[in-house]
N, C-alpha and C positions, 0 to 999 in steps of 0.2 A: 318481316313479313313471312309470313309461311309459303310453302312451296306449292300451295293449292289455289287453282285458279278461281279468282272471285272477281265479280262485277264490280267496277269500281267507277264512280262518276267524279270528275275533278270538280271542286268547288270552286265557280267562276266568280264568286264574290270577293275572293282574295288571290292576289298572285302567287304562283308557286313559290317557295323560297329556294327550292332545289332547282338549279340550273345545269344543264349538260353541257360537257365541255365542247361539242361540236355546235359550232354556231350555226351550223346548216340545219341542225334540228332543234334550234331555240325555240321555234315557233310551234313545235308540236307538244300534245299534252303528253304523251308517252313517248319513251326513248328505251334505248339498250344500253346496259352497262355491264359489260363482259368481265371486267375487273373485279375479282374477288375482293372483299373488305374483311381483313382478319380481326377487325374490332368487333365485329357482331359477335364472334365466337367469345370474345375476352369479356364484353358487358353484357351479352345474353340478348341483344336486340339492336334495331337499327337506331340511329341518332335521331331523336324525336324531332329536334330542330331542322333536320335536314329532309324531313319526311314531307312531300306536297300535301295541301290539305285535299282531303277526299271524302267521300261518303258513300257507303255502302248501297247497293241497290238490290233488292230482292229479300231484304230482311236477313241477311246472312246466308241465303242459299248459295250452293256451289253451282257454276254454272257447267251444264251438260251431266249432271248428276241426279239420282233420285231424291226426294225430299227429306230422305232422313240424314242427309249430310249437311252440315250449317258450321257457320263461325258466329260465336257470341262473345260479347265483353263480358270479363270477370274482373271487375275493378279497372285496371289500366291495363290489363293483359288480353291479348286475343286468344281465345281458347276454340280449338276444333274439337267438334262433338258428332256423336252419331245417336240419332234420337231413336228411341223405340216406339213400337205402335202406341198410338194415342197421346204421344208426347209433343210439345211444342206448338208453334203457332199453324192453324190450318188443319190439325190434324185432331179438334176436339175443342173443348171449352179452354180457355185462357186460364181458367183457375187450376186446371190441371198440370199446367207448365211449372214446374218446380222451380226451375231457373228462374223464369221470369217473375213468380211471384215473390220468390226471395230478395231478387234485386229490387222489386216494386216496394217491398216492407221495408227493405234498407233505407230507401229514399224517402221514405214516410208517406208514400201513397196510399190511399185507402180504396177499395173496391166500391162500386156502386151497384147494388142489387135491387133490381126491380122486380117486385113481385106482381104476379098476375091477380086481378082482381076486377072490381067493377070499373065501369068506364069512367072517362073524365067527362068534362063539362059539355064536350062535343057529341057525347052520346056514345062514341065508339070505345072500345076496350082494345089494349094491347093484343090480346089474345084472339081477338076478332081479326084485328088487321094482319097480324100474323107475318107480313113481310117486312115491317118498319117499326122500330120503337125509337123514340127521341131520346138522346142522352143530353141533351142541351138543357140548360136551367129553364124553366117555364117561364114564360113572361107576364106580365103584370095580370092578377087576376081579379075577378070581381070580389068586392068585400062579401058577397053573400056567401063565397066559397070559404070563408075563415069562419062564419057563423055554424054553431053544432048543429047538425042534421036531426031532425025531429025522429027520423026512424032508427036513431042508434047508431049510425054509421060512424059517428066520432068515437073512437075508441080509447081517447085520452081519459086515465083513471081519474077519479074524484079524488081531492085532496086528502079526503078522510078514509080512502080506499086501503084495503090491508095489503095492497100491492105497493104501497108506498107512495112518495112523492110523484107527482105529476113530471112526466118528461116532456121535453121539446121535441118537436119534429127531428132535427139533427141529432138530438140525444137518442132518440128511438131508431133513427137511421143507422146511428153507430150501433146501438144493441143488436140490430138485425144483422149488420154487416158482422159484428163479431160472431153472431150464432152461425152465421152462413160460413164465415171463416173457418169455424171449428170443424164444420162439416167437411170443409175443402182439406183440411189438415190432416183429417184421418184418411185422405187419399194419397195426398202427396208428401206428408211430412210437415212438421211445424217449422217455424222459423229457428226455435231453440235447437232442435235436433241438428239443424244444419250447421252450427256453430261448432267450433274446434273446442277440443277440452281447454284450452288456453282462455277460450274466450268465455265459456262458461264458467271458470272458476274466476276471472276477472270479475264478471257480474255478481259472483256470489261474494267476493271480497268486498265490492264497492258497497254492497247492502249491509255487510258486517261491520265495516268501517263507519256506516252512517249511522248504524245503530250505536256501536260503541266506539268512539273516536279514540279511547285510550287503549286498543287493542294494538301495539306496536307491533307484534309478530304480523297481523294481517296487513298492516302498511307494509312492513318490508316483504312480504310475500309478493303483494300487489306490486311493488317497484321491480321486483325480480322478474315478474312476467312482461314486462314492457318491451324487453328485447324480443321475446317469443312472438309477441303479437304484431311487432313491427315486422319481424321478418316473415310472417304469414302474408303479408301485402306484397313482399318483393317477389321478383321472378325467381323461379328455381336455380339453384347454384349460384345467386349473386350475392354476394356480401355488401355489407354496409360500408359505405366510404363517405369521406368529407362531411357534407351537408347533413348527410341521413345520420351519422354519428352524433353530431351536433345537437340534432333535432331530438334524438331520443335522450340525450343526456340532458337537454334542457326541460323534457317532459318529466325524467325521474327526479331533477333537481327541485322541480315545484312540488312534486310528491313528497319529497323530503320535508321541504321547507313547511307544507302543510301538515305534517305528521309531527313534527318537533314540538310544537306547543301543546300536544296533548300527551307526551311520553312522561311517564312517572317513574319507572324503573330506570335506575342509573346506567345499568350495564346495556339495556337496550338503547337509551337516549346516547351513549356513547357511539354504538353503532350506528345510529340514525346520522349524528355528527359526521363519523367518519365516511360513511357512504355519501353524504351530501359533498364532503370535500373531495371525493374522488371524482363523483360526476363534475364537480365544478373545474377540474383539472382539465376538462375536454372543452368547457365552455369560456372560462375566465382567462384573461391574460395573465403573464406571470406576476405582474404587479399587483393586481385584484386579488390574484389567488394568495400572494403572501400576507396582504392585508387581512382576508379572511382566515387565514391560518392564525395569525396574531390575536385576532378576536376569539377564534374558537380555543386556543389553548388557555388564554385568559378565562374564559368560562369554566373549563374544567381542567386546571393545571395538575391534578393527580392521576388523570386518565393515562393508563400505560398504552392502551390502543392508541389513542390521539398521538400520544408521542413517538410511537413508533411509525406512524403514517406521516407526521411531519418530519421526522428524520429521513424518510424516503423522498420526501419534497425536497428538503434543501440539499440532499446528496445529488440530485437531478438538476439542478441549477446551476448551469455550467458559469453563468456570468458572476454568480456570489460564492461559489463553491471555493473552499481552500481546505487543504489537508488538517493544519493545526486546528481550525475552528471546529470542525466536525469530530476530530479525535477529542477535543475538549467537551464537546457536548455527550458523547458516550461515556467518558470518563467519569463524568459528574454524576450522570445517571447510574452508572455502576456503582459508586460509592454511596449514592442517598439509597440504592437497594440493599446495598449491605449493611448499613446502619438499620434499615427496617427491618431485616431479616433478624439481626442481633436482638433488637428490641421487641420482637413479635412476641405474642402471647401464647399460649400453648393451644391456640385452634389449629387443628391439623389442615384444614383448607387453606387458612392465610399464609401458614407457613408453606404449605406446597405450592402456592401461587408464587409466593417471594423466590422461592428456589427456582421456579421454571424461569420466571421472568429475568433473573439474576443470571443464569446460564444462557438463556437468549442474548441478551445485550452482549455478555462475554464473547458468544460466538460471533454476533456481528462485528463487534470491535476487532477481534483478531483477524477476521476475513477481510474487512477493511483494510486494516494494516497490511495484510498480505498482498491484496489486489493493488495497493498503492506502492508496492515495492519493497517495503520494511518487512520482509520475510523474517530475517533473524530475530527482530525484536517481537513477531508473533509467536514464532516457536520459542523464544526463551519466556514469554508470559504463559505459554502452555505448560513449559516444564516446570515452572515454579508453581502454578495452578497443581499440577498432578504431585509434585513433592509434598504438598501442604495439606493435599487432602486424601492421599493414598499412602504416603510415607512419612506421616508425621510421629513424633515420638508420643509414647504413652502419657508422660507428663505435661503434655501442650494441651492447653485448656482454651484459649483465646490468642487471637493473633497479635496483639499490641503486646502481650507476655512473650512471646516467642519470635518476635520481630528481629531481635538482635543476633539471636542463635542462626536463624535462618539467612540473616545478611552474612554472618561468618561463612555459614556454608556456601553461600553463593558467590561470595569474593574469594573462597579458597581455590576456585576455577578445578575443582575435582570433578570427575566424570557425574554428569547429570541423568536424569532418565532419559532414556533413548540413545545413550552413547555407550561406546564399548566400556566393559569393566564397571558399569553403575552400580553402586549399591545402597542409594538412596541416603535421604536426609537422616532417617531413623538410625541408620548404623554410623553415620556421621557423628551423631550426639552420643550414642551408647558406646561406641567403641571408637574414639577418636584414633587411637593409636595404630587400629588396623586398616585405616582409610588408604586408599591407593593413592599414589601421586598423581598429580596433574597429567593430562594427556601430553605427549610430545607436541613441540611446534609444529604446526602444518607448514609445507613448504608449497609453493606454488609452481605448477608446471609451466616452463618456458614456452612462449607462444609467440609467433611472429606476427607482423602486421598483415592484414588482409590484402589480397592481390587484386585491387581494384582501384581506377583511378578517380572513383566518385567518393568525396569526402563523408556524404552522408551513409552510403552504405558502409563504408569503413567504420565510422563510428558507431553504427548500429550493431555491428559485427562484435566488436571491442565491448559495448554496452551489454550485449547478451551474455558474451564469456564472463564479465564481470558479475553479472546477476547469477550465473550457474554458481559461481564460487562463492557468493554470499548467502547462501540458503540456510546456514546454520550459524549460532553465536560463534564469535571467534575469541580465542584467548589472547592475552596481552602479549605473547611473544610470537603469535603466528605472525608470517610473512605476509606483507601487504596491509598490516592495519596502520602503518603510519600515514599512507595517502587516504585511507577511509577508516577514520576513528568510528564511524557509527556501527561498525562491525562489532565492537567490543560493547556487551550489553552488561551495564552496572548494575546492581541492586537498585538504584535511586532510580534507575530507567523503568523498572516493572513494579515498583512499589505501590503505583495506584493502579495497576491493571490486574494484578492477581485477584483470585477468590479464595475466601476462606469461610468454611461452613461449620457451625457449630456441632460438638458431638450428637447432639440429638436429632439431628437431621441428616447427618453425614453418609449413613447407609442408604438413604433414599436419594440424596443428591449423586452419589457415586455412579449409579446406573445413569442417570442422565449425563454425567460429564463424560462416561466413555461414548455414547452417542453424539456428545455434542463433539469431542475429538475427533472422530470420524467424519463428522460433517466439515469440520475445518481443513481436513486432509482431502475433502471432495471426494469421499467415498461413501457409498450408501451404510445407513445405520445397521446395528445388528440388532437391534430391537431389545435391549436390554431392560429399557424404562418399560414400566407398567403401563404408562398411558399409550395405547395403540395409536392415537392421533398424532405423536409425535413425530414419526417418520414422514407420515402424509403432510404435515404440516411444513416441514423441510422442502418437500418436492414442490410445494406451492408457492415457496418464498423464492423470488428470481435472484436475492441477494447471495444466498447460501445453498442453492439448489447443487446437487452433485452433477458432474459432468456425466454425459451420456455417451456410451461406447459405440452404439449405432449410429449416433448422430455424427460423431468423429469420424467412423469409418465411411460413410455416405460422403462426407466433406472430402476425405482423401482420395476419393475414386474420381472427383471432379476432372475431367480432360484427360484420365487415364486408361480408358476403357477403349476396346477395339470394337467396331460397328460388326454386328453378327450378320453373317451371310445365310444364315439357316432360315428356311422358310416356316418350318415348324417351332413350334411354340416351346422353348425350354424352360421346364418346371425348375424354377430355384427353389431350393431350401428356405425356412423361416429364417428370420434375423434372429439368431439364437443369442447373439451378444447383447445382453440387455441391461448392463451395468449402468446404474441410474435411471432404470425405468421403474415402472409402477406396478409392482408386483407384492404378494403376500411371501414373505421370506419362508423359506423351508430348506431341509437339507438336500432334498433332489435337486434345488438349483444352486446350491454351493459346492456340490460336488459331481455335477451332471457329465461333466466331459463335453465332447463336441456333438453330441447327437440330443440336446435338449437345452433348455434356456439356461442362461449363466448369470446369477446374480452380481457375480464378481469378475474382472477379467486382469489380465496381466498389467501390470503398472506400466509397463514399457508402451503399451498401446493406448494409453491414455495422456502420460505425462510427459513433458519434454523440459529439460533443464533450462533451455532458454526463455521459457514462459515463466519462471519464477515459483513454480511450485514446491511444495514441500518434498524434502528429500525423502525418497521409499524406504532406503535403509534404516532412517530414524522412525518412521511409521512402524516398520516390522518390529525393529527393537525394542519400541514403546509399548507395541502389544504383547511382545512376549514377556517384557517386564510387569506387565499387569496381570499376565495370567499366572506366570510362575512365582513371582515374588510377591505379589500382592493377595493373592488368592481369588481373582475375579473367573470362577469357575465357568460363569456363564458366556465368557468371552472366548471359550478355549475352542470351540469348532470354528467360530470366525476367523481367529488366527490362524489356526491349521489351514483353512481354505485359502487366505492370503499367502501363507508361506507355500503351500503346494503349488499354487499359480505361478509365484515368482521365483520360488527356487524347488523346482520339482526333484531335484536329488536328494534334497536333505528331508523331504516330508516323511519318509518311512521313519527315519530316526527321530524326529520331532514328535511324530505320533506317538511310537513307544514311549518317549520321555514322558508325554502328558498324560498315557495311561496308567504309568506308573506312578504319577502324583495323585490322579483322580481315577482309581482303579475301579470304582463302583458306577462310573457314568457311560451308561450304555450308549449315549449319543456319540460319544468319542470312538466307541467300538464302532458303530455303524459307519461312521466318517472314513475311519481308516479302512473299512473294508470297501466302502465307494471309491476311495483314491486307488486302492489296488487293482480294482475292476476297472476304474478308468485308464489307469496305466497299462492296462493288459494282463496283469497278473491275476488271472481268474482263479487258479488254485489257492493262491494264499488268500485270497478275499473270501472265497469258501470256508477256508481254515479260520479266519478271524470269526466269522459268522457262527460257525459250528461251536467254537470255544464261547462266544458270547451268549448263544442260545440256551448253552447247558447251564447257566447260572440263573435261570428262571426268575429274572428280574421282574418287576411291577410293568415295565414298559418294553417289554421284549418284542411285543407285536410290531414294532418299529424295524427289528432286525428281521423278522420274518418277512416283511413287506419287500424289503432292499432285496432279499434273496429271491424272492419271486418275480420281481423286476429283472434281475440278473439272468433268470432260466428265460423269462419272456424276450429280452434282447438277443439271446442266442438261439431263439426259435424251438424251445424245448416245452412246448406246451404241457404235455403229460406230465413231465418232471416238476413243471411248475404247480400243478395241481396236485401232486402227490407231495410236494414239500409244503405247500398251505394247509392241506390235511394233517400232516404230521405235527403241524403246530398245536392242532385240537386234539389228536391221538398219537402220543409218543410209539405207540407199539407198529404203526405203519412203516414198510420197509421201502424207501423210496427209491431203492435200485431196482426193484421188480416193477414190471409194466403190466400188472395185473389190472382189469378194468374196477372202478370205483363203484361200490355199491350205492344205492340209491338211501338206505338207511345211514350210512356215514354223511353222504351229503347234506341230508336233513338234520343230522347231529350238528355238523359244522354250521349250517345256516343257523340253527337254535344258539349256538355257543357265541357267534359273532353278534347276532341280533341282542341277545341278552347282555353281553359285555359292554357293546355301545351304549344301550340305553341306561345300563346301570351308571356307567362312567359321566354319562351326561348328567343324570339326576343327582350325583354326587358331587358335581362341578370338577370333575378331572376331565378338562375339556382336550388336552394333548392325547390320552390314552382313548378317549371317545373317538377321536379323529382317525388314529390308527386302525382301529377297530372297524370303524366304517370304509376304510381304505381296503383292509383286508376282506370284508363282506363283499365291496365290490369286485375285487379280484377273483373270488369264489365265484360269483354270477358270471362273469366273463369266462373263466376257464371251464366251466361245469356245464357247457353247451353240448346237446344232444348233436349227434352226428347230422341227422337230418334237418337241422335248424336252419331255415331259409337265409338268415341273416349271417351264415357262416359258408364261406367260400373258399376259403383257405386252411389248409393244417394250423397255420400260426395264428388264425384269428378266432375270437370267441363271440359270444353273444353281446353285442354292443347295446343292443336294445334293452336286455335286462338291465346291464349296468347302469345305463343312464335313468332308468325308472327307479333303480334303487337308489341312487344317488340323489335323485330329484327329491325323492321322499324325505331324507334325512336333512337336506339343504333346507327344505322348507321349514323343517323344526327348527334347525339353528337360527334361520333368519327371524322366525318368530320370537324366539329366546334374546335376541339382539347381538349374537355372536357374529358379528360381521367378519373379523378377521378369519374365524374359522371356516365360515361359510365360503370366503372367497379361496381358501386354501383347498377346501373340498372340491370346488369347481375346476380349480387347477389341476388337480387330480384327474378329475373326469375329462378334461381338454388333453392330458397327456395320454390317457386311454385312447382316447378319440384319434389322436394324431399317431398313436402306434397302430390301431385297427386300420387307419388310411394308407399307412406305408408298408403293410405287410399282406396287402392281398386286395380284391376288389371291393369297394364300397359305395354306398350311395352318397354322392355329393350332396344332395339336400338334406341328408341327415346331419351331416358334418356343419352344413352352413346354418341350419335352423338351430342347433343347439348353441352354437357359436354366438349366433344373434341374440339368442336368449341370456348366455353369460355375460354378455355386453351391454345388454339392457339392464342387468343388475348391478355391474361394475364397469361403468362406460370408460373408465380411463385406466384399465388394466391393460398395459402393452402387451401382456403375453397373449391375451384374446384377441388383441387388434392384429398382432403379427400372424398368429394363425389364420385369422379370418383372410388377411392378405394373401396368405400362402394358398389357402383354399379356393380363392377366386382367381387364381392365375390362369386357370384353364378353360376358364369361361369366357366365350365369345359374346360378350354383352355389349349392348350400346351404352347403358347406364355404367356405373361404378359404384357398387354398393358399400365398398369401403371409403370413397370419397363422401359419400351420402352419410355414414355412420359416423365420421371423423367431424363433418359439419354440425351434426347434431350435437356431439359430445363437446364440441368447443363452444356451442351457443345456449347449451342448456346447463343449469347448475341445481344441485339437489337442495332440497328444503333446509338441510341442516347447515348449507353452506351460505344460504341467504340469511337464516335468522342467527347463526352463530359465526360470523366471519371474524372473531376475534382471534381464531387459531389459523387463518389464512391470509396471505395477502394478494392471491389472484383467486379468480373465480374457477380456473381450470388448472389443474397441475401442470406442473413445466413439461413433464415426459411427454403429455398428449399433444403438445403443439410440437415438440420435437418430431415426435412420431409422425405428425401430418407432414412436416418437411422432409422426413427421411422418404416417407411414400411417393412425394413427388421426386425427391433426387435420384431414388433408385428404381422409379416406375415399376411401382408395387404391383400393377395390374399383371406384369409378366408378358405384355404384348410388344415390348420395345427392348433394346438393349440397355445396360445398366448406363445410367448417367444420361440418359437421351428423354428425359421428361421434357414437357414443353417448358419454355422459359416464363411465359404468361402465369401458366399453375403454380409452378415453384415459386416464382416471385410472389404471386397472390398469398401463397402459404406464409412466406416469411412475413410479408405486410400485416396478414392478420394476427401474426405474433409480436411484432415489436411497435404497431401503430398504436394499440390500446395500452394505456398505464395500467389496467387491470389484468393485462396478459404478461407478456415477457419483455416490456419495454426497459425493464432495468435488468435484463439478463445479458450478461457481456458475452455469453459462448453463443448465444443466437445471433446477436449483432455481429460477431467475428465471422459466423457461417455465413450470414448474409453478405459481407464484404466479399469473402472468397467465392461466393457462387457469382457475383456480379463480376468480379474479376475474371473468373473463367469464361462468362459471356462476352465481356470487352475482348479479350484475347482471342477468343474465336471469331467474333466481327472484325477484329484487326487482322486475322489470317485471311479473310474472305476479302476484304479491301486491298491487302497486298497481292493476292492472287489476281483478283480482277483487273489489278493496275498492270501486272506482269503479263498478262494475254494481251497480244497484240490486237486479236479480234473481237474483244469486249466492247460494246458500245460505250459512249460517253454517259448515257444516262444510268446503266447497270453501275458503272463506276462510282459517280456521284451518289446513288443508292447505297452502294456499301459504304462509302465514306461516312455517309450520313448515320448509318446504322452503329458504325465505331464510335463516332462523335457522340450520339445518344447513348450508348453505351457507358462511355468514360464519364459522361456528365451525370448519369444514375449512380455510377461508383462513387464519385465524389459526394454526392448529395447524402447518400446513405452513410458515407464514413463521417461525415459533419453532423448528421443527425445521431449517429451512435455516440460521437463525443460529448454532444449536448444531452444525451439521455443518461451516459455513464461516464462522467469527468474523472472519477476517481481510479478507474482503472488503466494502469501502466499498459498492460498487456493490449488493450485496445489502442492506445497510440503507437506501440511499436509495431502494430500490423501493417502501418505504411510502409515500414522498413522492410518488408519481407521480400526476398531477393528472388528465388526461383522456387518450384515446387520440390526440387531435391535439397536445395539450399546448401549453404556453406556449413560447415561443423557447428554445431550448437544453434543452429538457426531453424525455425519452424518449417515443416514441410507440408504444410496443408494445403497446397495447391495455391499459395498466393500468387506466384508469377512474377511479383515486382512490377506491377503496373503502376500502382500510386507513386512509388518513389522513383519511376521513370517519368510519369506524365505530371506530376506536381512541380510546380518551380521551384528554385531553390527558395525564394521568398517564403512559399507556402511550407515547405520543409522544415524552414527555420521558425516559423509561426508554431507548428506542431511541438518541436523541440522546446520552444520557449514558453508554450502553454504548460508542458509539464512541469517545467520549473516554477513557473509562476504560481500553478496550483499546490506546489508542495510535494509533489510526488519524488519519489527516490530515483535520482539520476546519478550512478556511479562515476561517469565520466563526462566531464564539463565539455560542452560541444564547443563553445568559442575557443578555449585553450587547446583543445584536441585539433581544431580546423587551423589554429596558427602553427602549430607544430608540423601538421599534415601539409600545410604549404611550405614550411622551411624542407621538409623531407621532399616534397615533391619538386621544388627548385632545386635542391642538391641533386636528385634523381636525373632532372632534366639536364644540368649542367653536367655530370658525368657521361649522359648520353650524347650530348652535343661533342664532349670532349672526345669521346669514344668515335664518333662519327667522323669527327675532323681528322683523327688520327688515322682511321681507315681510309678515308679520301686521300690523304697525303700519301700513304703507303700504296695505294691503286695507282695514284698518278706516277710514283717513282717505279713501279713495275711496268707500267706503260712505257715510261721512257727507257728503261732498260730493255725492254723487248724491241722497241723499235730501233735502238741500238745494235742490238746484237743481229736483228735480221739485216740491217744494212751492211754489217760486218761480212756475214755469211753470203749476201748476194754478191758484194764486191770481191770476195775471195774465190767464188766457185763459179760464179758466170760471166764475171768480165764485164767490162763497160757496155759492150756491144748487147750481148744477151741480157744483161742486168736490167737496159731498158725495157726489154719484151717482158720481162716478169714483173716489172712496176706495177703495171695494172692489176695482176693478181694479187699481190700484198696489199694492194689499195683496196681491191673489191673484198677480200677475205681476211685481212688481217683484225679487224674489228670482231668477226664471228670467231676467229680462233681463238683470241685474247677470251671471249665471253666464254667459251668451254673450260676455262681453268688457266690461270697462271703457270700452273706448273707442267701443263700439256703442251709441248714444243714439237717443233718438227723432229722428223727422225735423226736429225744429226748430220753430220759432215757425210755419212754414207748416203744417206737420202738425196743430198745436193750433189753428191757424185753422180748418182743415178740419173739424175736430172740432166 
């Protein structure tokens, strides 16, 4: 209920369901409850079953207030309103009450309009009576009243009248009512105008599919609108849960079933079937779902979309899942697609489709092998595929003819791609005598047993160590292969796993293979493929999505923050580490340093050897080989960025080597200059740019823009303007600080505008974008000194910049260049951030433009992070960031609804991750880091993992959820232990904290078992149970796990976890039963040694005591004599034990001491 006093009368016809706890007040209608209910905030209102039956008195008026304050119902919600003059009941006609009329029409009620006219049979008239009009239906009238009036009073038209067929009185009344309603609607607005955009669109789609049932796209759009329509009926900030989700799914399922018979297009019919099965997953039980999948795949066995969806379903069925069976399914599909590609006609669209599908299945297969623990097999499959498609001999025509040669190359165990001194298969065939010898046998570092008494912790530590050592295929002579023969990968093991592309499609497939390789390594793609949606699709696939840097950082801060004691709000910088985020790739994101968003991060910040990830050195060496030996020039700057982040000391040498090989590549010069600037070598960076701009290349504007940004970051605004103008007029001396003439500015504006428009019209998109950025920088720097928007010497005219960019962005959007449009807005966001951090600014300008950017690209994490940063200092009750995230998570674009073949989830994974990060890191900035409310953070996790169309199959989200609940449990456990230790704590308080800890532990266990049920193929998820501490032993994860599960689960439950991994076929290096037997023998031996040592020490202690007593007795008898000795006997009896406890080597002072006595 609201906090507004409202008159309430209890309904005496029904007994109140809510009884007060105090029996003395049980007979009262009202009672006071001073104990707060935290569930009100969580669920958005009181529990309806506990609210006593009541009815309002006074038609919603507020006691003690003027008549314009009232409460009314809007659906099931109580809404407080302030009525204006002439609105509402008691202030004029009821037909002017907009809210009441809307509600009445929704209920199907019709107004009864009474027209003033002639009197009734009684001779009176309503107008004459004036003070009374009867609204009740008239009683039985005389028959004479029904007869036509002779004076023409009967206005019913004749059947031959030009006004049409005669109408009954009811129809005439309805017509009058409609006419009157139209008059009233001109005053208060029609019912249609009160509808939301979604409801209006829903009505349009209903009419459209009624007229054209075969319009499948209209059906899909209508189905996609159901979530929005349902949420409009919900309480604000309340998400769909439980039965509500099922109800929406049933509604959408019925629409899918209704649309299917009318679908004629094969592709759209597949989309309908796929959507129907997704919604059925929320409604049907597993057996029914499996039966429906069997029937659906029989209907269309060649559908690739349905095959992928069924593969996802089979992977998530923990009861029936086995590693070998699902691997066989993917290998079979891989071979069938390879045969289809080999026999495909010259149709470019069909060949491109087969290539994309083949590479996707290969990525899914290798990621599946990696996640199941077979990392070396997955890496070997990639090595063979890269050798076959990037290093093939010129004589190779088809895979069958070269299979024997490649088998010889593989079995020779010479260095392969990604390994040191690798020269490739081509060199092996053409110059076999010059091939390098096989690498030396690898030796294993000796490692001792973990220092723990728990066999499960000890086994987990050894298993992680073995996993870290088995990330690359082993050679025959390597140490340790006798115990684990799976580490040696023979050619027969990968023969059915590799890809071979015919020569006619090889160049097209190579770019896609490079991006697929980065996806397998859990890195963001390099964007080499011509399909701009390839990277976006990877971000929407929970099985292959890259890991998120910001998400990992947020999880690592769990339980490691210190409470802030400052009263003032501290403004934190944005989350610049956005690897795995959703952004448009550009060079300023690859080489930005620490003051702007980063597309890539150091590998050590994301990867852990114990997680079984791909070895970083192999990734870097593979990229180097592709760039330098295979001639993939487009990958050079991505490789340079990776090498700079992970090996900064060698970046300069590497950049010079790449420039020597690709001397005409302007982007490499620009990348090298940005690296030097980020490293603090400003002079060297300017020398590189000066040398590169003197070449006058076609895309030199990129170099000038980078140079301008360097001056802006250094606070040299005038120098930046002169440098920019020198790109237009080379005669300008930038060393002079003379004022710039208006003619020169006009010439520069004309130059950038002309170059930008010409490049766009000639489809030179990259130069067009660079000239647009140069034009924007010119507008920002050429601000008059008296401009109202400039209040700092380092700032420019941000209003002119935004207007300039908005104009060109509209043109890009109209031409369909969405990627360039997004990159241009990212440049605008960069200028906004620079302007806001270098002087005073208008917060409303910053927020309004960021809101507009997010409206256009709702899933761009760069824009979302900047908005979270901009809203930190606003002391607002509502949270606009949460509101935008909720809208982004619940809405889908039209292209995602009608073309879901390219996506697996309606919303990209980074958007869900950002919503969780915002709660974990308290994005509003009003609380210390890591102190977000438990319920809001848990709700963000649940929104991601509960829906199959969201992140239910994403392992990273599940592991983050487990770690978060582990920290919640540890905090509750600490409170429980603290309350038990305090002597003054009440018994009720201790019980409450104990109950909270027990509830947190139960929630933790439930989430873990749900995670295993959703992702039974992930070994990393199973091993999360055995996480030890936040710091961890060497080789163990340090994500704040805390070891709660391994401590709280029983030995039987832990055995079941290990047994499930073995039963499902996941890779387990150390057999637990054998390890446990050896561990018990070792423990028994150690216990026997400890017992023998304790027994020896005990006998030695007794011997020392006996000798001590004997020595004391001798000294007493010798120096004190019998008489005095008796007097001292009590002293030795009292203090002998104390003296012995001080150490057996500490004796009395000797004979001289006794002599003194």
